[in-house]
Structure formats: C-alpha cells, structure tokens
All heavy atoms as a GROMACS GRO file, in nm:
protein
  594
    1MET      N    1   0.072  -0.586   0.386
    1MET     CA    2  -0.010  -0.474   0.425
    1MET      C    3   0.064  -0.345   0.391
    1MET      O    4   0.184  -0.333   0.413
    1MET     CB    5  -0.040  -0.482   0.574
    1MET     CG    6  -0.118  -0.366   0.623
    1MET     SD    7  -0.180  -0.376   0.792
    1MET     CE    8  -0.058  -0.464   0.880
    2ILE      N    9  -0.011  -0.250   0.338
    2ILE     CA   10   0.042  -0.119   0.306
    2ILE      C   11  -0.045  -0.017   0.379
    2ILE      O   12  -0.168  -0.023   0.371
    2ILE     CB   13   0.040  -0.092   0.155
    2ILE    CG1   14   0.129  -0.192   0.082
    2ILE    CG2   15   0.084   0.051   0.125
    2ILE    CD1   16   0.120  -0.185  -0.068
    3GLY      N   17   0.018   0.075   0.449
    3GLY     CA   18  -0.055   0.178   0.519
    3GLY      C   19  -0.035   0.314   0.454
    3GLY      O   20   0.072   0.343   0.400
    4ILE      N   21  -0.140   0.394   0.458
    4ILE     CA   22  -0.132   0.532   0.410
    4ILE      C   23  -0.179   0.620   0.526
    4ILE      O   24  -0.291   0.606   0.574
    4ILE     CB   25  -0.220   0.556   0.286
    4ILE    CG1   26  -0.183   0.457   0.175
    4ILE    CG2   27  -0.205   0.700   0.238
    4ILE    CD1   28  -0.274   0.462   0.055
    5THR      N   29  -0.093   0.711   0.568
    5THR     CA   30  -0.124   0.795   0.683
    5THR      C   31  -0.210   0.915   0.643
    5THR      O   32  -0.233   0.939   0.524
    5THR     CB   33   0.005   0.847   0.750
    5THR    OG1   34   0.073   0.933   0.658
    5THR    CG2   35   0.096   0.733   0.792
    6ASP      N   36  -0.250   0.992   0.744
    6ASP     CA   37  -0.333   1.109   0.718
    6ASP      C   38  -0.262   1.215   0.634
    6ASP      O   39  -0.326   1.295   0.566
    6ASP     CB   40  -0.382   1.170   0.849
    6ASP     CG   41  -0.269   1.213   0.942
    6ASP    OD1   42  -0.153   1.173   0.920
    6ASP    OD2   43  -0.298   1.286   1.038
    7ASN      N   44  -0.128   1.215   0.637
    7ASN     CA   45  -0.053   1.310   0.554
    7ASN      C   46   0.005   1.241   0.430
    7ASN      O   47   0.103   1.287   0.372
    7ASN     CB   48   0.055   1.382   0.634
    7ASN     CG   49   0.157   1.288   0.692
    7ASN    OD1   50   0.140   1.166   0.692
    7ASN    ND2   51   0.265   1.342   0.746
    8ASN      N   52  -0.056   1.129   0.390
    8ASN     CA   53  -0.026   1.055   0.266
    8ASN      C   54   0.111   0.990   0.262
    8ASN      O   55   0.163   0.964   0.154
    8ASN     CB   56  -0.048   1.145   0.143
    8ASN     CG   57  -0.193   1.183   0.128
    8ASN    OD1   58  -0.280   1.096   0.128
    8ASN    ND2   59  -0.220   1.311   0.121
    9GLU      N   60   0.171   0.961   0.378
    9GLU     CA   61   0.293   0.880   0.380
    9GLU      C   62   0.253   0.736   0.356
    9GLU      O   63   0.149   0.690   0.402
    9GLU     CB   64   0.363   0.891   0.514
    9GLU     CG   65   0.423   1.026   0.542
    9GLU     CD   66   0.489   1.032   0.678
    9GLU    OE1   67   0.457   0.950   0.767
    9GLU    OE2   68   0.573   1.121   0.697
   10ILE      N   69   0.339   0.663   0.286
   10ILE     CA   70   0.314   0.522   0.254
   10ILE      C   71   0.408   0.438   0.338
   10ILE      O   72   0.529   0.463   0.342
   10ILE     CB   73   0.336   0.496   0.104
   10ILE    CG1   74   0.246   0.586   0.021
   10ILE    CG2   75   0.312   0.349   0.072
   10ILE    CD1   76   0.285   0.592  -0.126
   11TRP      N   77   0.354   0.336   0.401
   11TRP     CA   78   0.432   0.244   0.485
   11TRP      C   79   0.409   0.102   0.438
   11TRP      O   80   0.295   0.063   0.410
   11TRP     CB   81   0.390   0.258   0.631
   11TRP     CG   82   0.430   0.388   0.691
   11TRP    CD1   83   0.370   0.509   0.674
   11TRP    CD2   84   0.543   0.410   0.776
   11TRP    NE1   85   0.439   0.605   0.743
   11TRP    CE2   86   0.544   0.547   0.807
   11TRP    CE3   87   0.641   0.327   0.829
   11TRP    CZ2   88   0.642   0.603   0.889
   11TRP    CZ3   89   0.737   0.383   0.911
   11TRP    CH2   90   0.736   0.520   0.941
   12MET      N   91   0.519   0.028   0.428
   12MET     CA   92   0.512  -0.113   0.390
   12MET      C   93   0.615  -0.188   0.472
   12MET      O   94   0.731  -0.147   0.479
   12MET     CB   95   0.540  -0.129   0.241
   12MET     CG   96   0.531  -0.271   0.192
   12MET     SD   97   0.555  -0.275   0.013
   12MET     CE   98   0.589  -0.447  -0.009
   13ASP      N   99   0.576  -0.297   0.532
   13ASP     CA  100   0.665  -0.377   0.616
   13ASP      C  101   0.735  -0.290   0.722
   13ASP      O  102   0.856  -0.300   0.743
   13ASP     CB  103   0.770  -0.450   0.531
   13ASP     CG  104   0.707  -0.554   0.441
   13ASP    OD1  105   0.600  -0.608   0.476
   13ASP    OD2  106   0.764  -0.581   0.334
   14ARG      N  107   0.658  -0.201   0.782
   14ARG     CA  108   0.704  -0.114   0.890
   14ARG      C  109   0.811  -0.014   0.848
   14ARG      O  110   0.887   0.035   0.930
   14ARG     CB  111   0.752  -0.196   1.009
   14ARG     CG  112   0.644  -0.285   1.067
   14ARG     CD  113   0.693  -0.358   1.190
   14ARG     NE  114   0.593  -0.451   1.236
   14ARG     CZ  115   0.505  -0.426   1.331
   14ARG    NH1  116   0.504  -0.311   1.391
   14ARG    NH2  117   0.418  -0.518   1.368
   15LYS      N  118   0.818   0.013   0.717
   15LYS     CA  119   0.914   0.110   0.665
   15LYS      C  120   0.840   0.210   0.576
   15LYS      O  121   0.755   0.173   0.497
   15LYS     CB  122   1.022   0.041   0.583
   15LYS     CG  123   1.108  -0.052   0.664
   15LYS     CD  124   1.207  -0.123   0.577
   15LYS     CE  125   1.280  -0.227   0.660
   15LYS     NZ  126   1.328  -0.338   0.585
   16LYS      N  127   0.879   0.336   0.589
   16LYS     CA  128   0.823   0.439   0.504
   16LYS      C  129   0.883   0.424   0.364
   16LYS      O  130   1.003   0.406   0.349
   16LYS     CB  131   0.856   0.577   0.560
   16LYS     CG  132   0.794   0.690   0.483
   16LYS     CD  133   0.828   0.822   0.548
   16LYS     CE  134   0.790   0.935   0.457
   16LYS     NZ  135   0.829   1.064   0.510
   17VAL      N  136   0.797   0.428   0.262
   17VAL     CA  137   0.843   0.415   0.123
   17VAL      C  138   0.784   0.528   0.039
   17VAL      O  139   0.678   0.580   0.069
   17VAL     CB  140   0.807   0.278   0.062
   17VAL    CG1  141   0.872   0.165   0.136
   17VAL    CG2  142   0.658   0.257   0.056
   18GLU      N  143   0.855   0.562  -0.065
   18GLU     CA  144   0.807   0.660  -0.162
   18GLU      C  145   0.725   0.587  -0.268
   18GLU      O  146   0.752   0.471  -0.299
   18GLU     CB  147   0.925   0.733  -0.226
   18GLU     CG  148   1.012   0.810  -0.128
   18GLU     CD  149   0.938   0.925  -0.062
   18GLU    OE1  150   0.853   0.988  -0.130
   18GLU    OE2  151   0.962   0.950   0.057
   19ILE      N  152   0.629   0.657  -0.325
   19ILE     CA  153   0.543   0.596  -0.426
   19ILE      C  154   0.625   0.541  -0.542
   19ILE      O  155   0.594   0.436  -0.596
   19ILE     CB  156   0.434   0.696  -0.475
   19ILE    CG1  157   0.330   0.625  -0.562
   19ILE    CG2  158   0.495   0.813  -0.548
   19ILE    CD1  159   0.232   0.542  -0.489
   20ARG      N  160   0.733   0.609  -0.580
   20ARG     CA  161   0.815   0.563  -0.693
   20ARG      C  162   0.889   0.432  -0.662
   20ARG      O  163   0.931   0.362  -0.753
   20ARG     CB  164   0.913   0.671  -0.736
   20ARG     CG  165   1.019   0.700  -0.632
   20ARG     CD  166   1.116   0.810  -0.680
   20ARG     NE  167   1.208   0.846  -0.577
   20ARG     CZ  168   1.191   0.944  -0.488
   20ARG    NH1  169   1.081   1.017  -0.493
   20ARG    NH2  170   1.280   0.969  -0.397
   21ASN      N  171   0.904   0.399  -0.535
   21ASN     CA  172   0.972   0.275  -0.496
   21ASN      C  173   0.876   0.161  -0.465
   21ASN      O  174   0.919   0.048  -0.441
   21ASN     CB  175   1.060   0.300  -0.373
   21ASN     CG  176   1.168   0.402  -0.399
   21ASN    OD1  177   1.219   0.413  -0.510
   21ASN    ND2  178   1.203   0.479  -0.298
   22LEU      N  179   0.747   0.190  -0.466
   22LEU     CA  180   0.649   0.090  -0.425
   22LEU      C  181   0.641  -0.027  -0.523
   22LEU      O  182   0.642  -0.143  -0.482
   22LEU     CB  183   0.512   0.156  -0.407
   22LEU     CG  184   0.404   0.068  -0.347
   22LEU    CD1  185   0.445   0.014  -0.211
   22LEU    CD2  186   0.274   0.147  -0.335
   23ARG      N  187   0.633   0.001  -0.652
   23ARG     CA  188   0.618  -0.107  -0.750
   23ARG      C  189   0.733  -0.208  -0.744
   23ARG      O  190   0.707  -0.329  -0.740
   23ARG     CB  191   0.603  -0.053  -0.891
   23ARG     CG  192   0.572  -0.165  -0.990
   23ARG     CD  193   0.565  -0.120  -1.133
   23ARG     NE  194   0.482  -0.003  -1.148
   23ARG     CZ  195   0.453   0.052  -1.265
   23ARG    NH1  196   0.499   0.001  -1.377
   23ARG    NH2  197   0.378   0.159  -1.272
   24PRO      N  198   0.860  -0.165  -0.741
   24PRO     CA  199   0.968  -0.265  -0.732
   24PRO      C  200   0.959  -0.348  -0.603
   24PRO      O  201   0.988  -0.469  -0.606
   24PRO     CB  202   1.096  -0.181  -0.732
   24PRO     CG  203   1.059  -0.050  -0.792
   24PRO     CD  204   0.914  -0.030  -0.760
   25LEU      N  205   0.918  -0.288  -0.495
   25LEU     CA  206   0.903  -0.364  -0.370
   25LEU      C  207   0.791  -0.467  -0.383
   25LEU      O  208   0.804  -0.581  -0.338
   25LEU     CB  209   0.873  -0.269  -0.253
   25LEU     CG  210   0.987  -0.178  -0.211
   25LEU    CD1  211   0.938  -0.073  -0.112
   25LEU    CD2  212   1.102  -0.258  -0.151
   26ILE      N  213   0.682  -0.427  -0.446
   26ILE     CA  214   0.570  -0.519  -0.468
   26ILE      C  215   0.612  -0.632  -0.561
   26ILE      O  216   0.581  -0.750  -0.537
   26ILE     CB  217   0.448  -0.444  -0.526
   26ILE    CG1  218   0.392  -0.346  -0.422
   26ILE    CG2  219   0.341  -0.540  -0.574
   26ILE    CD1  220   0.331  -0.410  -0.300
   27GLU      N  221   0.683  -0.599  -0.668
   27GLU     CA  222   0.728  -0.702  -0.762
   27GLU      C  223   0.815  -0.806  -0.693
   27GLU      O  224   0.798  -0.927  -0.716
   27GLU     CB  225   0.803  -0.638  -0.879
   27GLU     CG  226   0.714  -0.562  -0.973
   27GLU     CD  227   0.790  -0.482  -1.077
   27GLU    OE1  228   0.912  -0.458  -1.060
   27GLU    OE2  229   0.726  -0.439  -1.175
   28ARG      N  230   0.908  -0.761  -0.609
   28ARG     CA  231   0.994  -0.856  -0.537
   28ARG      C  232   0.913  -0.942  -0.440
   28ARG      O  233   0.934  -1.064  -0.432
   28ARG     CB  234   1.103  -0.782  -0.460
   28ARG     CG  235   1.225  -0.757  -0.546
   28ARG     CD  236   1.329  -0.687  -0.468
   28ARG     NE  237   1.288  -0.546  -0.479
   28ARG     CZ  238   1.355  -0.443  -0.437
   28ARG    NH1  239   1.467  -0.459  -0.374
   28ARG    NH2  240   1.313  -0.321  -0.454
   29ALA      N  241   0.822  -0.880  -0.368
   29ALA     CA  242   0.739  -0.955  -0.274
   29ALA      C  243   0.652  -1.056  -0.348
   29ALA      O  244   0.633  -1.169  -0.302
   29ALA     CB  245   0.652  -0.860  -0.192
   30HIS      N  246   0.602  -1.018  -0.465
   30HIS     CA  247   0.516  -1.107  -0.544
   30HIS      C  248   0.595  -1.227  -0.596
   30HIS      O  249   0.541  -1.338  -0.603
   30HIS     CB  250   0.454  -1.029  -0.659
   30HIS     CG  251   0.354  -1.107  -0.738
   30HIS    ND1  252   0.246  -1.169  -0.682
   30HIS    CD2  253   0.348  -1.134  -0.871
   30HIS    CE1  254   0.177  -1.231  -0.776
   30HIS    NE2  255   0.238  -1.212  -0.892
   31ILE      N  256   0.720  -1.206  -0.633
   31ILE     CA  257   0.804  -1.318  -0.678
   31ILE      C  258   0.826  -1.416  -0.563
   31ILE      O  259   0.818  -1.537  -0.581
   31ILE     CB  260   0.938  -1.266  -0.734
   31ILE    CG1  261   0.915  -1.196  -0.868
   31ILE    CG2  262   1.040  -1.380  -0.749
   31ILE    CD1  263   1.034  -1.118  -0.919
   32GLU      N  264   0.852  -1.363  -0.444
   32GLU     CA  265   0.879  -1.448  -0.328
   32GLU      C  266   0.753  -1.518  -0.277
   32GLU      O  267   0.759  -1.632  -0.231
   32GLU     CB  268   0.938  -1.364  -0.214
   32GLU     CG  269   1.076  -1.310  -0.246
   32GLU     CD  270   1.126  -1.211  -0.142
   32GLU    OE1  271   1.061  -1.195  -0.037
   32GLU    OE2  272   1.232  -1.150  -0.166
   33ARG      N  273   0.639  -1.449  -0.286
   33ARG     CA  274   0.513  -1.503  -0.234
   33ARG      C  275   0.400  -1.475  -0.333
   33ARG      O  276   0.316  -1.388  -0.308
   33ARG     CB  277   0.483  -1.441  -0.097
   33ARG     CG  278   0.590  -1.469   0.007
   33ARG     CD  279   0.559  -1.405   0.142
   33ARG     NE  280   0.523  -1.264   0.137
   33ARG     CZ  281   0.608  -1.163   0.151
   33ARG    NH1  282   0.736  -1.185   0.170
   33ARG    NH2  283   0.566  -1.037   0.148
   34PRO      N  284   0.394  -1.548  -0.445
   34PRO     CA  285   0.297  -1.516  -0.551
   34PRO      C  286   0.151  -1.532  -0.509
   34PRO      O  287   0.063  -1.477  -0.573
   34PRO     CB  288   0.334  -1.613  -0.663
   34PRO     CG  289   0.414  -1.719  -0.600
   34PRO     CD  290   0.479  -1.660  -0.479
   35GLU      N  291   0.124  -1.605  -0.403
   35GLU     CA  292  -0.014  -1.627  -0.361
   35GLU      C  293  -0.065  -1.517  -0.268
   35GLU      O  294  -0.183  -1.514  -0.234
   35GLU     CB  295  -0.028  -1.763  -0.291
   35GLU     CG  296   0.037  -1.771  -0.154
   35GLU     CD  297   0.190  -1.780  -0.155
   35GLU    OE1  298   0.250  -1.807  -0.260
   35GLU    OE2  299   0.249  -1.760  -0.049
   36ASP      N  300   0.020  -1.425  -0.230
   36ASP     CA  301  -0.018  -1.320  -0.135
   36ASP      C  302  -0.119  -1.222  -0.193
   36ASP      O  303  -0.125  -1.200  -0.313
   36ASP     CB  304   0.104  -1.243  -0.087
   36ASP     CG  305   0.175  -1.310   0.028
   36ASP    OD1  306   0.132  -1.420   0.069
   36ASP    OD2  307   0.273  -1.254   0.077
   37GLN      N  308  -0.194  -1.164  -0.103
   37GLN     CA  309  -0.281  -1.053  -0.137
   37GLN      C  310  -0.230  -0.929  -0.063
   37GLN      O  311  -0.148  -0.940   0.027
   37GLN     CB  312  -0.424  -1.082  -0.096
   37GLN     CG  313  -0.444  -1.096   0.055
   37GLN     CD  314  -0.590  -1.110   0.091
   37GLN    OE1  315  -0.678  -1.063   0.019
   37GLN    NE2  316  -0.617  -1.176   0.202
   38VAL      N  317  -0.276  -0.814  -0.102
   38VAL     CA  318  -0.235  -0.689  -0.039
   38VAL      C  319  -0.358  -0.622   0.020
   38VAL      O  320  -0.463  -0.614  -0.044
   38VAL     CB  321  -0.167  -0.595  -0.139
   38VAL    CG1  322  -0.148  -0.456  -0.079
   38VAL    CG2  323  -0.032  -0.651  -0.180
   39VAL      N  324  -0.344  -0.575   0.143
   39VAL     CA  325  -0.446  -0.495   0.208
   39VAL      C  326  -0.389  -0.355   0.223
   39VAL      O  327  -0.281  -0.337   0.280
   39VAL     CB  328  -0.486  -0.553   0.346
   39VAL    CG1  329  -0.588  -0.463   0.414
   39VAL    CG2  330  -0.540  -0.694   0.331
   40ILE      N  331  -0.459  -0.257   0.170
   40ILE     CA  332  -0.420  -0.117   0.185
   40ILE      C  333  -0.505  -0.058   0.297
   40ILE      O  334  -0.628  -0.057   0.287
   40ILE     CB  335  -0.441  -0.038   0.054
   40ILE    CG1  336  -0.357  -0.099  -0.058
   40ILE    CG2  337  -0.408   0.109   0.075
   40ILE    CD1  338  -0.390  -0.044  -0.196
   41ILE      N  339  -0.440  -0.013   0.402
   41ILE     CA  340  -0.512   0.049   0.514
   41ILE      C  341  -0.485   0.199   0.506
   41ILE      O  342  -0.372   0.243   0.527
   41ILE     CB  343  -0.467  -0.009   0.649
   41ILE    CG1  344  -0.492  -0.158   0.652
   41ILE    CG2  345  -0.539   0.062   0.763
   41ILE    CD1  346  -0.442  -0.226   0.776
   42ALA      N  347  -0.588   0.273   0.475
   42ALA     CA  348  -0.573   0.417   0.456
   42ALA      C  349  -0.641   0.493   0.569
   42ALA      O  350  -0.754   0.463   0.605
   42ALA     CB  351  -0.634   0.458   0.322
   43ASP      N  352  -0.570   0.592   0.622
   43ASP     CA  353  -0.630   0.682   0.719
   43ASP      C  354  -0.748   0.752   0.653
   43ASP      O  355  -0.743   0.784   0.534
   43ASP     CB  356  -0.526   0.785   0.765
   43ASP     CG  357  -0.579   0.873   0.876
   43ASP    OD1  358  -0.656   0.968   0.846
   43ASP    OD2  359  -0.544   0.847   0.992
   44LYS      N  360  -0.853   0.776   0.729
   44LYS     CA  361  -0.971   0.838   0.670
   44LYS      C  362  -0.943   0.979   0.618
   44LYS      O  363  -1.017   1.030   0.536
   44LYS     CB  364  -1.087   0.839   0.770
   44LYS     CG  365  -1.066   0.928   0.889
   44LYS     CD  366  -1.186   0.925   0.980
   44LYS     CE  367  -1.166   1.022   1.097
   44LYS     NZ  368  -1.286   1.029   1.180
   45LYS      N  369  -0.833   1.040   0.662
   45LYS     CA  370  -0.797   1.174   0.616
   45LYS      C  371  -0.700   1.170   0.497
   45LYS      O  372  -0.665   1.275   0.444
   45LYS     CB  373  -0.735   1.254   0.730
   45LYS     CG  374  -0.833   1.282   0.842
   45LYS     CD  375  -0.767   1.360   0.952
   45LYS     CE  376  -0.865   1.382   1.067
   45LYS     NZ  377  -0.800   1.450   1.180
   46SER      N  378  -0.656   1.053   0.456
   46SER     CA  379  -0.565   1.045   0.341
   46SER      C  380  -0.643   1.078   0.214
   46SER      O  381  -0.765   1.064   0.208
   46SER     CB  382  -0.501   0.907   0.331
   46SER     OG  383  -0.599   0.808   0.308
   47GLN      N  384  -0.572   1.123   0.113
   47GLN     CA  385  -0.636   1.163  -0.012
   47GLN      C  386  -0.673   1.041  -0.094
   47GLN      O  387  -0.594   0.946  -0.108
   47GLN     CB  388  -0.543   1.252  -0.092
   47GLN     CG  389  -0.515   1.384  -0.026
   47GLN     CD  390  -0.417   1.469  -0.106
   47GLN    OE1  391  -0.359   1.424  -0.204
   47GLN    NE2  392  -0.399   1.592  -0.063
   48ALA      N  393  -0.791   1.044  -0.151
   48ALA     CA  394  -0.838   0.933  -0.234
   48ALA      C  395  -0.743   0.912  -0.353
   48ALA      O  396  -0.721   0.798  -0.395
   48ALA     CB  397  -0.979   0.960  -0.283
   49GLY      N  398  -0.686   1.020  -0.404
   49GLY     CA  399  -0.593   1.007  -0.516
   49GLY      C  400  -0.469   0.927  -0.480
   49GLY      O  401  -0.418   0.850  -0.561
   50MET      N  402  -0.421   0.944  -0.357
   50MET     CA  403  -0.304   0.867  -0.313
   50MET      C  404  -0.341   0.720  -0.299
   50MET      O  405  -0.263   0.633  -0.336
   50MET     CB  406  -0.250   0.922  -0.181
   50MET     CG  407  -0.129   0.845  -0.130
   50MET     SD  408   0.009   0.840  -0.247
   50MET     CE  409   0.073   1.005  -0.232
   51VAL      N  410  -0.458   0.693  -0.248
   51VAL     CA  411  -0.502   0.553  -0.236
   51VAL      C  412  -0.510   0.490  -0.374
   51VAL      O  413  -0.464   0.377  -0.395
   51VAL     CB  414  -0.639   0.544  -0.162
   51VAL    CG1  415  -0.690   0.401  -0.160
   51VAL    CG2  416  -0.627   0.600  -0.021
   52ALA      N  417  -0.562   0.564  -0.471
   52ALA     CA  418  -0.572   0.512  -0.608
   52ALA      C  419  -0.433   0.488  -0.667
   52ALA      O  420  -0.411   0.386  -0.734
   52ALA     CB  421  -0.650   0.610  -0.695
   53LYS      N  422  -0.338   0.580  -0.644
   53LYS     CA  423  -0.202   0.562  -0.694
   53LYS      C  424  -0.138   0.437  -0.634
   53LYS      O  425  -0.072   0.360  -0.705
   53LYS     CB  426  -0.116   0.684  -0.660
   53LYS     CG  427  -0.145   0.805  -0.742
   53LYS     CD  428  -0.054   0.920  -0.700
   53LYS     CE  429  -0.092   1.048  -0.768
   53LYS     NZ  430  -0.008   1.160  -0.723
   54VAL      N  431  -0.155   0.418  -0.504
   54VAL     CA  432  -0.098   0.300  -0.438
   54VAL      C  433  -0.160   0.174  -0.496
   54VAL      O  434  -0.089   0.078  -0.529
   54VAL     CB  435  -0.117   0.308  -0.285
   54VAL    CG1  436  -0.084   0.174  -0.219
   54VAL    CG2  437  -0.031   0.419  -0.226
   55MET      N  438  -0.292   0.174  -0.514
   55MET     CA  439  -0.358   0.057  -0.572
   55MET      C  440  -0.308   0.029  -0.713
   55MET      O  441  -0.283  -0.086  -0.749
   55MET     CB  442  -0.509   0.077  -0.573
   55MET     CG  443  -0.585  -0.040  -0.629
   55MET     SD  444  -0.762  -0.014  -0.621
   55MET     CE  445  -0.796  -0.100  -0.471
   56ASP      N  446  -0.289   0.134  -0.792
   56ASP     CA  447  -0.236   0.116  -0.928
   56ASP      C  448  -0.096   0.055  -0.926
   56ASP      O  449  -0.066  -0.034  -1.007
   56ASP     CB  450  -0.232   0.250  -1.002
   56ASP     CG  451  -0.370   0.301  -1.042
   56ASP    OD1  452  -0.467   0.222  -1.036
   56ASP    OD2  453  -0.380   0.420  -1.077
   57GLU      N  454  -0.011   0.101  -0.836
   57GLU     CA  455   0.126   0.049  -0.826
   57GLU      C  456   0.125  -0.098  -0.782
   57GLU      O  457   0.205  -0.178  -0.831
   57GLU     CB  458   0.209   0.133  -0.731
   57GLU     CG  459   0.241   0.272  -0.782
   57GLU     CD  460   0.320   0.270  -0.913
   57GLU    OE1  461   0.424   0.202  -0.920
   57GLU    OE2  462   0.277   0.339  -1.007
   58VAL      N  463   0.036  -0.132  -0.690
   58VAL     CA  464   0.026  -0.271  -0.644
   58VAL      C  465  -0.015  -0.361  -0.760
   58VAL      O  466   0.045  -0.466  -0.784
   58VAL     CB  467  -0.072  -0.283  -0.526
   58VAL    CG1  468  -0.104  -0.428  -0.495
   58VAL    CG2  469  -0.015  -0.213  -0.402
   59ARG      N  470  -0.115  -0.320  -0.833
   59ARG     CA  471  -0.161  -0.399  -0.948
   59ARG      C  472  -0.054  -0.407  -1.057
   59ARG      O  473  -0.034  -0.512  -1.117
   59ARG     CB  474  -0.290  -0.343  -1.002
   59ARG     CG  475  -0.406  -0.370  -0.909
   59ARG     CD  476  -0.538  -0.333  -0.970
   59ARG     NE  477  -0.648  -0.375  -0.884
   59ARG     CZ  478  -0.760  -0.309  -0.873
   59ARG    NH1  479  -0.780  -0.200  -0.943
   59ARG    NH2  480  -0.854  -0.354  -0.793
   60ALA      N  481   0.015  -0.297  -1.081
   60ALA     CA  482   0.122  -0.297  -1.181
   60ALA      C  483   0.238  -0.387  -1.137
   60ALA      O  484   0.312  -0.439  -1.220
   60ALA     CB  485   0.173  -0.155  -1.205
   61GLY      N  486   0.251  -0.407  -1.006
   61GLY     CA  487   0.354  -0.495  -0.952
   61GLY      C  488   0.317  -0.642  -0.962
   61GLY      O  489   0.395  -0.729  -0.923
   62GLY      N  490   0.196  -0.672  -1.012
   62GLY     CA  491   0.158  -0.811  -1.036
   62GLY      C  492   0.057  -0.869  -0.939
   62GLY      O  493   0.018  -0.984  -0.953
   63ILE      N  494   0.013  -0.793  -0.843
   63ILE     CA  495  -0.083  -0.846  -0.745
   63ILE      C  496  -0.222  -0.796  -0.781
   63ILE      O  497  -0.246  -0.675  -0.791
   63ILE     CB  498  -0.045  -0.805  -0.602
   63ILE    CG1  499   0.090  -0.869  -0.568
   63ILE    CG2  500  -0.153  -0.847  -0.503
   63ILE    CD1  501   0.140  -0.841  -0.430
   64THR      N  502  -0.314  -0.889  -0.802
   64THR     CA  503  -0.449  -0.852  -0.841
   64THR      C  504  -0.547  -0.861  -0.725
   64THR      O  505  -0.655  -0.804  -0.732
   64THR     CB  506  -0.498  -0.943  -0.956
   64THR    OG1  507  -0.488  -1.079  -0.915
   64THR    CG2  508  -0.414  -0.920  -1.081
   65ASP      N  509  -0.510  -0.932  -0.620
   65ASP     CA  510  -0.597  -0.946  -0.503
   65ASP      C  511  -0.566  -0.834  -0.404
   65ASP      O  512  -0.477  -0.845  -0.321
   65ASP     CB  513  -0.576  -1.084  -0.439
   65ASP     CG  514  -0.683  -1.119  -0.338
   65ASP    OD1  515  -0.772  -1.035  -0.312
   65ASP    OD2  516  -0.677  -1.231  -0.283
   66VAL      N  517  -0.639  -0.722  -0.418
   66VAL     CA  518  -0.613  -0.603  -0.338
   66VAL      C  519  -0.740  -0.564  -0.265
   66VAL      O  520  -0.847  -0.557  -0.324
   66VAL     CB  521  -0.568  -0.484  -0.427
   66VAL    CG1  522  -0.535  -0.362  -0.343
   66VAL    CG2  523  -0.450  -0.523  -0.514
   67SER      N  524  -0.727  -0.539  -0.135
   67SER     CA  525  -0.839  -0.492  -0.053
   67SER      C  526  -0.803  -0.357   0.007
   67SER      O  527  -0.686  -0.328   0.031
   67SER     CB  528  -0.867  -0.591   0.061
   67SER     OG  529  -0.895  -0.718   0.013
   68ILE      N  530  -0.906  -0.277   0.034
   68ILE     CA  531  -0.885  -0.147   0.096
   68ILE      C  532  -0.966  -0.142   0.224
   68ILE      O  533  -1.082  -0.184   0.228
   68ILE     CB  534  -0.929  -0.033   0.003
   68ILE    CG1  535  -0.848  -0.035  -0.126
   68ILE    CG2  536  -0.916   0.102   0.072
   68ILE    CD1  537  -0.892   0.066  -0.228
   69ALA      N  538  -0.903  -0.088   0.329
   69ALA     CA  539  -0.971  -0.068   0.456
   69ALA      C  540  -0.944   0.074   0.503
   69ALA      O  541  -0.837   0.129   0.477
   69ALA     CB  542  -0.921  -0.168   0.560
   70ALA      N  543  -1.041   0.132   0.570
   70ALA     CA  544  -1.022   0.267   0.625
   70ALA      C  545  -0.984   0.256   0.772
   70ALA      O  546  -1.034   0.170   0.844
   70ALA     CB  547  -1.152   0.347   0.611
   71SER      N  548  -0.894   0.343   0.812
   71SER     CA  549  -0.850   0.346   0.951
   71SER      C  550  -0.883   0.483   1.010
   71SER      O  551  -0.838   0.584   0.958
   71SER     CB  552  -0.700   0.320   0.959
   71SER     OG  553  -0.654   0.343   1.089
   72PRO      N  554  -0.957   0.486   1.119
   72PRO     CA  555  -0.989   0.614   1.180
   72PRO      C  556  -0.872   0.675   1.256
   72PRO      O  557  -0.873   0.792   1.288
   72PRO     CB  558  -1.104   0.582   1.274
   72PRO     CG  559  -1.082   0.439   1.310
   72PRO     CD  560  -1.022   0.376   1.187
   73THR      N  561  -0.769   0.595   1.283
   73THR     CA  562  -0.660   0.641   1.370
   73THR      C  563  -0.526   0.651   1.300
   73THR      O  564  -0.429   0.687   1.361
   73THR     CB  565  -0.642   0.546   1.489
   73THR    OG1  566  -0.617   0.415   1.440
   73THR    CG2  567  -0.767   0.544   1.575
   74GLY      N  568  -0.518   0.619   1.173
   74GLY     CA  569  -0.391   0.630   1.102
   74GLY      C  570  -0.358   0.502   1.028
   74GLY      O  571  -0.386   0.393   1.074
   75GLY      N  572  -0.296   0.518   0.912
   75GLY     CA  573  -0.264   0.403   0.828
   75GLY      C  574  -0.125   0.348   0.850
   75GLY      O  575  -0.084   0.256   0.783
   76ASN      N  576  -0.049   0.403   0.944
   76ASN     CA  577   0.089   0.358   0.967
   76ASN      C  578   0.089   0.226   1.042
   76ASN      O  579   0.060   0.222   1.161
   76ASN     CB  580   0.167   0.463   1.046
   76ASN     CG  581   0.309   0.424   1.072
   76ASN    OD1  582   0.349   0.312   1.046
   76ASN    ND2  583   0.386   0.516   1.122
   77PRO      N  584   0.120   0.114   0.973
   77PRO     CA  585   0.120  -0.015   1.041
   77PRO      C  586   0.245  -0.035   1.128
   77PRO      O  587   0.260  -0.136   1.191
   77PRO     CB  588   0.116  -0.116   0.927
   77PRO     CG  589   0.179  -0.045   0.814
   77PRO     CD  590   0.147   0.101   0.831
   78GLY      N  591   0.335   0.059   1.129
   78GLY     CA  592   0.458   0.044   1.204
   78GLY      C  593   0.455   0.126   1.320
   78GLY      O  594   0.480   0.157   1.419
   0.00000   0.00000   0.00000
C-alpha cells in the first residue's frame, strides 16, 4: 500500500519516501513478492499529477496490478 497525503507526501510501509526513491523500493518489493499488487490511497486533496507520477513509478518498478482509492481523511497509512 502506498499513501499520498493532502500535501502530496508519499508513504510506503509506514515510512515517508521521496518520489525519486519510490521505483527502487517497488523493484525490491516486486522481486521479493512478485505476485503482489499495489493499492495507492490518495487523499482527496492530493494533486492528480502526483497520483499519476506514483502510478508511473509503480508500473516502471514492474508491478502492473495497481489500484487507486480515494481517502477523505488522508493518505498516510502510518
């Protein structure tokens, strides 16, 4: 699960990550668990462009099964 907050912070595995570090993290996770899917939970106030960037990085990291959900209270899963 990847969360995107209202101020476009990205969270993965309860840790804040920068967009430039997301793809390597996804690639490692995909190697360890190739059958996994990713759910992106975005705060309704997050920018659509950031959601698209995160989705692009996830797909570039090798995961094709990606879902998006909107969160009215914040995308921080941690």
